[in-house]
N, C-alpha and C positions, 0 to 999 in steps of 0.2 A: 260349705253349706250356707245358703242364703234363705232367709225367711222374713216374713212381715208379721207383726203383731199389733194388736190394738191396746192402747193404754187402758188399764182397768184399776179399780180400787183394790185394796188388799184382798187376797183370796180368802182369808179367814173372815173378812167382814161380811161375806155373803151368807154365813151360817147364823141365821137369826134365832134358831131354836136353842142355842146355847150361847154363853158369853163368848164373845169374839176372842180368838187367840191373839196374843200380843203381836204387834208389827215388828218388822225387821229392825227398826231403830231401837226398840226395847231389847231385842235379842242381842244386838251388838253391844249394848250397854252392859248386859249381864255376862257377855262372853267376849272380853277384850282380846282373847286369843284368836277369835275369828277375824277381827279387824287387823291384828298383827299379821296373820297368815295372808290375808288379801293384799295388804301393803307389801309384804315380802315377795309374794308371787308376781305382782304387777310392777313393782318399782315406783308406784305412786307415792307422793308425799302425804296425801290426805285421802280419806274415803268419805264420800258423802253419806250422811246418816240414812239408813234405810235402804230400800231397793225400789226399782220401778217394775211393777207387774205388767206383763203383756199377755193378753189373751191370744192364744195361738191354736191352730188345728192340732188335734192329738197326734197327727202324723209328724209334726215338728218335735214333740216330746219323744216319740218313738225313734225318729232319726237321730236326735241328739244322743240317745242311748247307744248308738252304734259307733260313736266317736270316743276316742280316748280323751278324758278331761285333762286340763292343765294341772289340776289338783283335785284330789278326792279328800273330803273332810268327813271323818268318822262322826256319826251322830252321837256316839257314846259319851263324849265329853260336853255336849251342848246342854246348857241349862235353860229351861223354860220355867216361868213362874207357875205356881199352882193356880188352877187345876189342870194345866196344860203340859205337865211333865212328860206325858206319854208321847207327844208329837215326835221328838227325835227318834224314839224307838221304832215308830211306824215307818219313818222315812229312811232309816238305816244309815244312809250316807248322803252327802251333798256333793254333786259334781259341778265343777266350775270350768268354763271354756272361755278362752280369750276370743274377743270379737270386736267388731266396730259397729256402733249404732249410727244410723243416718236418718235425718229428716230433711228433705230437700237437699241442699248443698252442704248443710252443716253435718259434722260427724264428730264422734267421740269414742275413745277406747273404752271398752266395757268388759266385764266378766258376765257371762250368761250362766245362770244356775238352774239346775233341775235336781230333784232328789232321786236317789236310787229307786225308791218307791215314790213316784212323783204325784203331785197334784195334777190331775188331768187338765189339759187346756190352759196351763199357766206356766210361763217361765219368768224368772226375775233377772233384772239387769242391775249390776253394781258399777259405780263409776267414781272417779275422783271428784267430780262436780255433780251438782243436782241436774239430772237429765231433764226433769220437769222445767226447771228454770232455763237451762241452756237452749232447749228446743221449744220453749213456751208451750208445753203440752197441756192438753185438756183431755178429759175422758173420751175414749173412742178414737183419738188421733192415732194414725198409723206410723209405726217406727220400723224401718228396715234394719235387719241385722245380718252381718256376715261373720260366720264363725270360722276360726282358723284352728283346725284340729285334723288329725289323721284318724282313719278308721281303726277300731279295735281289731285285733287279729280275729279272724273267723266271724266278723260281724256281718249281719245281713240287715238291710233296711226292711222294715215291716210295712 
């Protein structure tokens, strides 16, 4: 699966009617088991703090859901600070897919994440290095992503 997305600020930062949910850097700090899981699955020695949000068509979210993730992280053990403790319950699980991100000729191994109950129009990229720094990204820059996964049994694209 290949798709493109535009660099966006945190998905939670757009909700101005309530206090913004914590960013992924904060969630990683509170949940070191997430960092360990990502490092174990990828074989990376380090994990860049946080994630890179890409705005994508909802069809990308739907199609990702038809692929078997490299790892499925139960949301049950994820800790969010008050008053955002409810977020993992709503998301149910987080699905991670191995992929390569590209900008021009530069590329980097990444994990693409979407939730079982996803935030529409947004995927997150995790990498061993800061993708923003490596690719010199600014808001609205386009990042190409190639996902390496097989379809789930009986999965149909929406």
